[in-house]
N, C-alpha and C positions, 0 to 999 in steps of 0.2 A: 484572599478573595477568590471565589470560585471562577473557574475559567469557562467562558462561553463563546459562541461564534460571533456574536455582535461585538464584543470587546476586541476580538481578533481583527474583525473588519476595520474597526476604528484604528487599531494599532498599525495595520497594514497601510492604511491611507496616510498615517502620520510618518511611519518609518520608511516605507517604500511606495511613495505616492504614484509612481508610474507602473506599479505592478498590479493595480486594480483598475479595471475599466467598467464603468457603469453604462449599460445599454438602456436607453430610455424609450426606444421604439418597441412596439409590440412584436413578439416573436411567437411562433407556434412550435413548441418543442417536439410534439408528436409527429410533426411533418418534416423533421430533419433540419429545421432552420438553425437550431442551436449548434448541432455538430457541424453543419456546413460552415458557420462562422468560425468555429474553432479550427476547422481544417484549413480555411483560408489563412488564418493567422499562423498556423503551424507551417504552411507552405512558405511563409515569409520569415520563418525562424523566430516567430514572436510567440511568447507563452504567458500572457497575462492571466491573472484570475479575472473572471467576468461575472458581474452581477447583473442579470437580466431583470429589470425592474417591472416590466409589464408582460410577463409570459401569459399565454393562454393555457387553460387547463384542458383536461380530456373531454370536457363538454364543449370545447371551442369557445369558452367564455373567458373574460379577464379573470385571472387567478388572484386571490388575495395574497399569494405566497411568492415573493421574489425568488428567482432561481439563481443559485451560485454554483459556478463550475470552474474547473481548471486550477483550483487552489494549490494542488500539490505538484504542478508542472515544473517548478524550479526548486532546487535544494535551498536556495536563499530563503524562500518563504517557509520551508520546513524548518530551517534553523531558527528563524524568527519565532515560529510557533512554540519552540522549546525554550524560548527566552534567551537565545544566543544572538550574537551579531550575525546579520545576513552574510557577512564576509567569511564567516567560519563554516562554510557549507561543504567543505571537503572532508578531510580526515578528522578534523575537530568534531564535526557533526556525528560521524560514525562512532567515535570514541565516547562522546557524550551520551549517545543512546546506549552504548555498551555499559557504561557506568550505571546509568539509571536502571537498566534491565536486570541488573544483579539484585535489585531490591524488590520488595513488595510493600505497598502502602495500603492498608486495609481501607475499604470505603466507609463512609459515614452515612447515616440515615437521616433524612429530614422528613417532616410531615408533608402530606399532600397539599396542605394549605401554604407551605413555604416553597413548594416546588414550582418553578416557572413552567415545567412541562404540563402541569395540571391547570393552566389558565383557561384552556378550552378542552372540554371532554365530550366525546361523541361515542355512543355505544350502539351496537346492533345496527338497525337500518339507517341510523343517522351517520354512521361511519362510512364515508364514501371516498374511495380512492380517486374517483374521477374529478374531485375538486382540486387535485394537485397538478402542477405543470410537469408531468412525468415525461422523460425524454425517450424518443425513439432514435437509436444511435446510427445504425448502418443499414445499407440498402436491403439486405436479406432478413433483417430482424422482423419477426412477424407481428410484433406489438411493442409498445413502450415498455421499458424496464426500469425498475428501481434497483440501483446497483450499490447500495450502502450495506450496513452491518446488521444482520440478524443476530440476536442474542438467544442462546439456549442454556438451560440449566440441567446439569447431570442429575438424573433421578435417583442415583444411589449415593453419591458423595456430596451433592449440593453445590458444587462449584459452577461458575458461569463461564461460558465460552462465547467469545465475540469474533466474528469472521466476516469478511467481505464475500457475500454470496448474491448471485443475481436472482431477481424476482420478476417474473413475467406477469404483466397485468392481464388477467383473464376475465375480470368483471369488477364491479364496484366494491366487492368484498371478497375477491378471490385472486390468488396469486399462484403461479408456479414457482418452484424453487429448485435450483440445481445445487447439489452437494457432491463434491468429490469425496472419496473415502478417507476423510480426515476427521477432525474432532466433532464438528456439529453432526456429521453423518453418523458417527459412533453414538452420540446422544440419542438421535432419532431412532437408530436401530434398536437401542435398549428399550425404548418405549414401544416401538412397533412389535417387537417380539412378544410383548404383553398386551398387544392390541389397544394401547393407549395413545391418544393424541399427544404430540409434543408441543408444549408451550413455546412460543417464539415472540420476540419483540424486536422490530426492525427500527434501528436508530437512524433517522434521516436528518442529519445536521447536528453538529456539535463542534466544539473547539478542535482545530486540526490536530492538536496533541492527542486528543482522544483516539483519533483514527490511526495515528502513528503507533500508539500503544496497542491498538487492536490487532495490528499485524505483527506482534511479537512472535518469535518462534519458540515458545515454551512447550514443554512436554504436556501431553494430555493429563489433566488433573490439577494443573496450576490455575487458580482463579484469575480470569482475565480482568475482572474489575479491579483486583488488587495490583495486577501488573500495569494496567492502564494508569492507575493512580501514580505509580512510580515514574512512568514516562511523563505524565503531566506535571509531576513535582508537587502534588498535593492530593489529599484523599478525594476520590471520585464521590460526588454526592448522589445518593440513591433515594428513591421513594417507591412506595407500593404501587404495583400495577393496578389497572382498573379491572382486569379480568380475573386475576388470581390473588389480589391483595398482597400481603407481606410474604406470601409463599414464592413470589417472583418479583424481584426488585428491578426497577428501570432507572436510567440516568435522569436525575432531577433537572439538570440544566441543558438537556437536549432541546433541539428545535421541534422535532416531530417524532413521535413514537407510534408505530403501527403494531397493535397486538393481535395475536391470532393463534390458531392451532395448525400444526402440520398433521394432516390426517393420516391415520395408520392404514397401510395397505391400499392406498388410493394413489394411482399414478395416471397422469395425462401427458399428452404430447407437449413438449417444451422445446424452444429454440427452432431453427438455428439462431445463434447470437454471436456478434462480433466480439471476440474475447481479447484478453491481455496479450495473446500471442501475435495479434495482428491478422489472425485468421478467424473464420467462423467456427464455433463449436457446433458439432452435429446435432441434429434433432434426435431426441431420445424421449422415452417415457420417464417422467420425473414426478416427485411428490407435489402435493397441493396444500396451500395454506388457506384456511377460512378465517377472514378478518373478524375479530370480535369487538375491537374498540380502536379509536384513534384519539390521541391527545396531542396538544401542541401549545406553544406560546401564542399570545395574541399577535405578536409581530413576527411570527416564525418565518424563517428562510428555508426553502427547500434546497437541500444540497445534493450535488450530483458529481459523479466521477466520469471523466471522458475516457472510457475504457478502451484499451488497445492503443493508447497514446501516452505521452509523457506524464499526464496527470495520474494515470494508473500505474505507470512504471516506477516513477521516482518514489511515490508513496509506498510501493511494495519493496523497493530496494533498501531503503535506509534501515528499517527494522532488521532485515536479514543481515546487513553488514554488522550491526551491533551484536546481534545474537550469535552469529558465527564467530566473530572476534572473541567473544567470551569463551565459546566452546573450544576453539582452536588453541587459545592461550593456555587452557588447562592441560593441553597435550604437548604443544610446542610453544614454550614461553617466549621464544624470540620472534613471534609473529608481530608485524608492525602495522598492517592495515589489511582490510577486506573491502572489496568493492564489487557491486553488481552493476555492470555497465548498461547503458541504454541499448546498446547493440544486441544484448541478450534479453531484452524486455525486462531487465532488472530481476530476472528470475533464473534463466537457464545457464548463463555464463557467470562465473565467479573468479575474480582475480585476488590472489593472496600474496602479500609480500612478507618475507621472513629474513631476518638477519642470521643466515644459516651458519651453524657451527659444525654440524655433522651432516653428511650427505643424505642420510635417510629421513631427515626431518621434513623434507619437502613432501614426500609421499604421505607421511603421517598427517601433515597439515591438510593435504588434499582429501584424504580419506575422512578426516573429521568433518570437512565441509560437506562432503557427499552424504555422510550419515546424519548430519544435523539439519538438513533441509532437502526434502525429496524433490523440490523443484529443480535443483541444480543438476545439470547434465555435464557441463564441461568446467573443470577447474584448471586454471593456469597459475602456477606458483612462480614468483619472480623474486629476485634479490631485493634487499632493502634500498639499493640505489635507484630502483625503478618506482616511479609514481604510479600506483595502480589507478588513480583517478585521471590519468592521461593515457588514453588507449593507444596513442601513437608510440609511447614508450613501451607498453606491454607488447605490442606487435614487434617492435624492434628487438626486444629481448627474445621473443619467440624465433625471430629470423636469424639471430646471431648466437644463441645459446642452446639451441635444440637440435639434436639428432633424433629423427623420428623413430629409428629402430631401437634406440636406447632410452629415450626420454618421454615416450608416449605410452600410456597404459590404457587398455580398454577393458571395462568391466561389463560383462553381459548379464542379461536377465535380472536387472535391478528394478525396483519400484519406481515408476515415473509418474507423470501428471497426466490425467485423462484428457486434458485440453491440448497436449502437445500434438500438432498435426503430423509430425514425422514418425510417430509411433505406429508400427504395424499391428501391435497388440494394444488393447484398451488400457492396460496397466503397465506391462513390462517395457523396459527401455534399456539402452546401453549408456554407459557413462564413460567419460574420458578425462584422464589426468595428463596434463602437460607440465613437465618439469623444465621451466625456462630459467633455471638458476645456474650459476657457475659452479663447477665442482670444487670441493674443498681439498681433496686428496691428490690432485694433480694440478700443474700450472695451467693458467688460462690467460689469454690476452688481456691487457689492461685497457680500460675504457679511456678514450681521449677526454681531455679537459683543458680549458684555458686556465692558466695559473690564477689562483684566488687573489694573490697580491696584485696582479695586473687588473683584475676585475674591480678590486677595491679602489685602486688609484685612478683608473681610467673611467671618468664619468661621461655618460652618453651626452648629457646636456651641454658639456663643455665643447663638443665637436659638432653637434647637430642641434639647431634651434628647436624649441618646443613647438613653434608654428609648423615647421617642416615635419616633425614627428607626428603631429596630430593629423597631417594630411596623408600620411603613409597608409596604403591599404593593408588591412589585416588578412592574413593567409586563411 
């Protein structure tokens, strides 16, 4: 059965009923009300998915589209979206993604009559972005932004690339688009060199597994529709677009698809925008999209990512954990886990555990992580006895197993990410490797442990009542 967002919402209410909050009061997304509510909850360390049932659109009118946000703010929900138990949200989730990411499942085509995305079709002047409850996120954002996934198609090889890119609302049929020099930027550059517009289709709402698949770290040239199918566990259903027909296919089971052209050699002011780093990305001249058509389901939900917060971070971290695990394992077979912690926006810091047999393996594992994902700035490699999903343990390993003059390497003049506010250059950055593992070739102090036999025979509930245990405060 094809996966879609509505089925996931039903599954979420059934399996994790406290993870979804329905807000029935009207909200104005373009006036920061949505992000203000999400921030209040975050301040309380609460991260539910929220379905705003009565949002206003950009005309300040009641929107026909409910607004869904914060879906990806917990790993439990991400695990559920991949058909796993919500309790398997740590290492098991990363390894499951890694296993699926090694495959490709080719998409299948369905007719426009069968495709839910074609239930409502609006072209030309009828296509109006202002009908949607588009969110304005942070204080300095100059406009509401769509922060979902534009799809582009390589003009030479014909593969599709799907990426999260921000789109600034500039008019009812006009968007700004920011592209870092990565895959979609490369596709647009190929077209722009020949003075051609670049077809683009923005997918606003789909099953969460679609978006986890979209953030794979595959090389340029791998068809993202096939990779997304592998992560979803079934072929992605595609249908012909309104603007380009079968020359450009779009997800048939999406909620909303916005079609348009990225204009060649046209740039306008875009941003500042509160980015995944937790800082504002600077104002720059960026390309422009002219919208040609909008299609959607009759009961479409407008989906949104709370950028610069857990919703944004967790979503980006899980695919990178799986992708880099596969890459590192090809070089260092003893790798046990890869984790992108919240503290590094699930982008900049990477923790790797290895069952080290040779001292040089740690540097090889770290170099593979740096090469495999240009977001990564700092790699900490720890032994297999350290849980990389427990940052306290990683910091303990750094404190007790690292000598800075021997175990820290700095790599200068490497390609970084344009949104990193610490960079003094727009592209170039420094990278750091920290080897927080014990040496193999010389003795090292043993780690303390309570005997396993004592743990097995001494049961906590035999000494402290469950009522008392329940009242104990958590650290």
